[in-house]
C-alpha positions as CSV (number, residue, x, y, z in Angstrom):
1,M,27.4,-14.7,90.7
2,T,25.8,-11.6,92.4
3,K,27.5,-8.2,92.3
4,W,28.2,-8.4,96.0
5,S,30.0,-11.8,95.7
6,L,32.1,-10.3,92.9
7,Y,32.9,-7.2,95.1
8,I,33.9,-9.5,98.0
9,G,36.1,-11.5,95.6
10,L,37.7,-8.3,94.3
11,V,38.5,-7.1,97.8
12,F,40.0,-10.5,98.5
13,V,42.2,-10.2,95.4
14,M,43.3,-6.7,96.3
15,I,44.3,-8.0,99.8
16,C,46.3,-10.8,98.1
17,W,47.9,-8.4,95.6
18,G,48.8,-5.9,98.2
19,A,50.4,-8.5,100.4
20,N,52.0,-10.1,97.4
21,V,54.3,-7.1,97.1
22,V,55.7,-8.0,100.6
23,A,55.9,-11.6,99.6
24,I,57.9,-10.8,96.5
25,K,60.2,-8.6,98.6
26,I,60.8,-11.6,100.9
27,L,61.5,-13.9,98.0
28,V,63.9,-11.7,96.1
29,N,65.9,-11.3,99.4
30,A,65.9,-15.1,100.1
31,F,66.7,-16.3,96.5
32,S,68.1,-15.0,93.2
33,P,65.4,-12.5,92.1
34,I,64.9,-13.5,88.4
35,T,65.1,-17.2,88.9
36,I,62.6,-17.3,91.8
37,T,60.3,-15.0,89.9
38,A,60.4,-17.3,86.9
39,L,59.5,-20.3,89.0
40,R,56.8,-18.4,90.8
41,L,55.1,-17.5,87.6
42,L,55.5,-21.0,86.2
43,V,53.6,-22.3,89.2
44,A,51.0,-19.6,88.7
45,A,50.6,-20.6,85.1
46,L,50.2,-24.3,86.0
47,T,47.7,-23.3,88.7
48,V,45.5,-21.5,86.1
49,L,45.8,-24.3,83.6
50,A,44.8,-26.8,86.3
51,I,41.7,-24.7,87.2
52,L,40.8,-24.5,83.5
53,A,41.1,-28.3,83.1
54,I,39.1,-29.0,86.3
55,T,36.3,-26.6,85.2
56,R,36.6,-27.9,81.6
57,Q,37.3,-24.4,80.1
58,S,39.0,-24.1,76.7
59,Q,42.8,-23.9,76.8
60,S,43.4,-24.0,73.0
61,V,44.9,-21.0,71.0
62,T,45.6,-20.5,67.4
63,A,49.1,-19.9,66.0
64,R,48.3,-16.2,65.4
65,Q,47.0,-15.8,68.9
66,L,50.1,-17.5,70.3
67,V,52.3,-14.8,68.6
68,W,50.3,-12.0,70.2
69,I,50.3,-13.9,73.6
70,G,54.1,-14.0,73.3
71,L,54.1,-10.3,72.8
72,V,51.8,-9.7,75.8
73,G,54.0,-12.1,77.8
74,L,57.1,-10.1,77.0
75,F,55.6,-6.9,78.5
76,N,53.2,-8.2,81.2
77,V,55.3,-11.1,82.5
78,V,59.0,-10.7,81.5
79,G,59.2,-6.9,81.5
80,H,56.9,-6.2,84.5
81,H,58.2,-8.9,86.8
82,Y,61.9,-8.4,85.8
83,F,61.7,-4.7,86.8
84,L,59.5,-5.5,89.8
85,S,62.0,-8.1,91.2
86,A,65.0,-5.9,90.5
87,G,63.3,-2.8,92.0
88,L,62.3,-4.6,95.2
89,V,65.9,-5.4,96.0
90,K,66.6,-1.6,96.1
91,T,63.5,0.0,97.5
92,T,60.9,-0.7,100.2
93,A,57.8,-2.7,99.7
94,S,55.7,0.2,100.8
95,N,57.1,2.5,98.1
96,A,56.7,-0.3,95.5
97,G,53.0,-0.8,96.5
98,I,52.1,2.8,96.1
99,I,53.9,3.2,92.7
100,L,52.3,0.0,91.5
101,G,48.9,1.6,92.2
102,M,49.7,4.0,89.3
103,S,48.9,1.2,86.8
104,P,45.4,2.5,85.9
105,L,46.8,6.0,85.4
106,V,49.6,5.0,83.2
107,T,47.3,2.7,81.2
108,G,44.9,5.5,80.7
109,L,47.7,7.8,79.5
110,L,49.0,5.2,77.0
111,A,45.5,4.7,75.8
112,I,45.3,8.4,75.0
113,V,48.7,8.3,73.2
114,I,48.4,4.9,71.4
115,L,44.7,4.3,71.0
116,R,43.9,8.0,70.5
117,E,41.3,8.1,73.3
118,R,40.0,11.5,74.3
119,L,41.8,13.4,77.1
120,G,39.1,15.2,79.1
121,V,39.6,17.6,82.0
122,S,38.9,14.9,84.6
123,K,41.5,12.5,83.1
124,F,44.1,15.3,82.9
125,V,43.6,16.3,86.5
126,G,43.8,12.7,87.6
127,I,47.0,12.0,85.7
128,V,48.6,15.2,87.2
129,L,47.6,14.2,90.8
130,G,48.7,10.6,90.4
131,F,52.2,11.5,89.1
132,T,52.5,14.2,91.8
133,G,51.8,11.5,94.4
134,V,54.5,9.3,93.0
135,I,57.0,12.2,92.9
136,F,56.4,12.6,96.7
137,I,57.2,8.9,97.2
138,V,60.3,8.8,95.0
139,I,61.9,11.9,96.4
140,H,61.3,10.6,100.0
141,S,63.1,7.3,99.3
142,S,66.5,6.7,101.0
143,A,68.3,4.6,98.4
144,K,69.1,7.4,96.0
145,L,71.1,8.3,92.9
146,G,71.1,12.1,93.2
147,S,67.6,12.6,94.4
148,V,65.8,9.6,92.8
149,S,65.8,6.0,94.0
150,L,67.0,3.4,91.4
151,G,64.6,0.9,93.0
152,D,61.6,3.3,92.6
153,V,62.6,4.0,88.9
154,S,62.7,0.2,88.3
155,I,59.3,-0.2,89.9
156,F,57.9,2.5,87.6
157,C,59.4,0.7,84.6
158,A,57.5,-2.4,85.8
159,V,54.3,-0.3,85.8
160,L,55.0,1.0,82.3
161,A,55.6,-2.5,81.0
162,Q,52.4,-3.8,82.5
163,A,50.4,-0.8,81.2
164,L,51.7,-1.4,77.7
165,S,50.6,-5.0,77.9
166,F,47.1,-3.9,78.9
167,I,46.8,-2.1,75.6
168,F,47.6,-5.4,73.8
169,I,45.4,-7.4,76.1
170,K,42.4,-5.1,75.4
171,K,42.7,-6.1,71.7
172,L,43.5,-9.7,72.2
173,A,40.7,-10.4,74.7
174,E,38.2,-9.6,71.9
175,T,39.1,-12.9,70.2
176,M,39.9,-15.3,73.0
177,D,39.0,-16.3,76.6
178,V,41.0,-14.0,79.0
179,R,41.5,-16.9,81.4
180,A,43.3,-19.0,78.7
181,L,45.2,-15.8,77.7
182,T,46.3,-15.4,81.3
183,A,47.5,-19.0,81.6
184,W,49.5,-19.0,78.3
185,M,51.1,-15.6,78.8
186,L,52.3,-16.6,82.3
187,L,53.7,-19.9,80.9
188,I,55.5,-18.3,78.0
189,G,56.8,-15.4,80.1
190,S,58.0,-17.6,82.9
191,V,60.1,-19.7,80.4
192,I,61.7,-16.6,79.0
193,L,62.4,-15.3,82.5
194,F,64.0,-18.6,83.5
195,I,66.3,-18.4,80.5
196,I,67.3,-14.8,81.5
197,G,67.9,-16.0,85.0
198,L,70.2,-18.8,83.8
199,V,72.3,-16.2,81.9
200,T,72.3,-13.4,84.5
201,E,72.3,-15.3,87.8
202,K,75.1,-17.9,87.9
203,D,74.0,-19.1,91.4
204,G,70.3,-18.8,90.7
205,L,69.5,-22.6,90.8
206,S,72.0,-23.4,93.6
207,K,70.4,-20.7,95.9
208,L,67.1,-22.5,95.6
209,L,68.6,-25.2,97.8
210,E,69.3,-22.7,100.5
211,G,65.7,-21.6,100.9
212,R,64.0,-22.1,104.3
213,G,60.7,-23.7,104.7
214,S,59.0,-20.4,105.5
215,A,60.3,-18.9,102.3
216,W,58.9,-21.7,100.3
217,L,55.5,-21.3,102.0
218,V,55.5,-17.6,101.0
219,F,56.5,-18.8,97.4
220,L,53.5,-21.1,97.1
221,A,51.1,-18.6,98.5
222,S,52.4,-15.9,96.1
223,A,52.3,-18.2,93.1
224,M,49.1,-20.1,93.6
225,V,46.9,-17.6,95.5
226,A,48.0,-14.1,94.4
227,S,49.3,-14.7,90.9
228,G,47.2,-17.7,89.9
229,L,43.9,-17.7,91.7
230,G,43.8,-13.9,92.1
231,Q,44.2,-13.3,88.4
232,M,41.4,-15.8,87.6
233,I,39.0,-14.0,90.0
234,Y,40.0,-10.6,88.6
235,N,39.4,-11.7,85.0
236,R,36.0,-13.2,86.0
237,A,35.1,-9.8,87.6
238,I,36.1,-8.0,84.3
239,Q,33.8,-10.3,82.4
240,Q,30.9,-9.7,84.7
241,L,31.3,-6.1,85.8
242,G,33.4,-4.6,83.0
243,A,37.0,-3.4,83.0
244,A,36.3,0.1,84.3
245,E,34.3,-1.0,87.4
246,A,36.7,-3.8,88.2
247,A,39.7,-1.4,87.9
248,I,38.4,0.8,90.6
249,F,39.2,-1.8,93.2
250,I,42.9,-1.6,92.2
251,N,43.0,1.5,94.3
252,L,42.8,-0.7,97.4
253,S,46.0,-2.6,96.6
254,P,48.5,0.1,97.6
255,F,46.7,0.5,101.0
256,F,47.0,-3.3,101.7
257,S,50.7,-3.1,100.6
258,L,51.4,-0.4,103.2
259,V,49.6,-2.3,105.9
260,A,51.4,-5.6,105.0
261,S,54.8,-3.8,104.8
262,S,54.3,-2.4,108.3
263,L,53.0,-5.7,109.8
264,F,55.4,-8.2,108.2
265,L,58.5,-6.2,107.4
266,G,58.4,-3.7,110.2
267,E,58.7,-0.8,107.7
268,T,57.8,2.6,109.1
269,I,55.2,4.3,107.0
270,Q,55.9,8.0,106.8
271,M,53.3,10.8,106.5
272,V,54.7,11.7,103.0
273,Q,54.0,8.1,101.9
274,W,50.3,8.4,103.0
275,L,50.1,11.7,101.2
276,G,51.5,10.2,98.1
277,F,49.1,7.2,98.4
278,L,46.1,9.6,98.8
279,L,47.1,11.6,95.7
280,V,47.5,8.4,93.6
281,V,44.0,7.1,94.7
282,I,42.3,10.5,94.0
283,G,44.2,10.7,90.7
284,V,43.0,7.2,89.6
285,L,39.4,8.0,90.6
286,F,39.5,11.2,88.5
287,A,41.3,9.6,85.5
288,S,39.1,6.5,85.4
289,G,36.0,8.6,85.5
290,A,34.7,6.7,88.6
291,L,34.3,9.9,90.6
292,E,32.5,11.7,87.9
293,Q,30.2,8.7,87.2
294,G,29.4,8.4,90.9
295,M,28.5,12.1,91.2
296,R,26.3,11.8,88.1
297,Q,24.5,8.8,89.5
298,S,24.0,10.5,92.9
299,L,22.6,13.6,91.2
300,R,20.3,11.4,89.0
301,R,19.0,9.7,92.1
302,K,18.3,13.0,93.9
303,I,16.4,14.3,90.8
304,M,14.3,11.1,90.4
305,G,13.7,10.9,94.2
């Protein structure tokens, strides 16, 4: 695949992931949040496994890898999606989209703490700007406990769980195909979430019968396109471009979340939200080194030209 086709694919994924925040908001309001999330991720896992089977890609894992996949699933699938579903019941999709855009920042910060990666000036500035942007969003929220929204706090917990999983994925991906890893962690995580749903949501299964046709169409699009196919395309881009270059495109996801929230949910996007979004994007560009790398390449071209 050419770089441009990969770039187009990544933009498509970011549109899907941005709109998926709105889709999940619709689903958690139409069904029991944990139960429908478990089913959505199960369908996503089956979609990835089907694609692997059709393309004749390896799906096998060792017992040791399965243990680590289970750990990744606890953070990336169970923790992330549990807090995401719970948070979207109590906050707006636009707020959630912006806070979710912090994932590269939090991952970078955890890499510094856990993996002992170097904290440069650029990363420090990026982390400060990113967290400042989210503070703007959280304080602006209307569903508050004191001055902080419980929903926004839950969304941030979802980001933290996902970022922790990325640390494990970074290590595990060195020994196995990331596409098979994606399929199995979704499968294991969805089963655990379903069990949690059975315990915590007494009417979880019965509410599935009350869902309208339009809600089930949103469910299929979210599960198969955003969570299943989208993750496959993103993993392919990581393999071809590298994690750092692919991660830059995540900055587009909050923008598409804001647009989708306005178009499909009628949410009014306030100026403070756009300001928070801008600070998060600038923060990610600084922390990821993308801005610094782009400036160096531009300077090198001027010198050579």
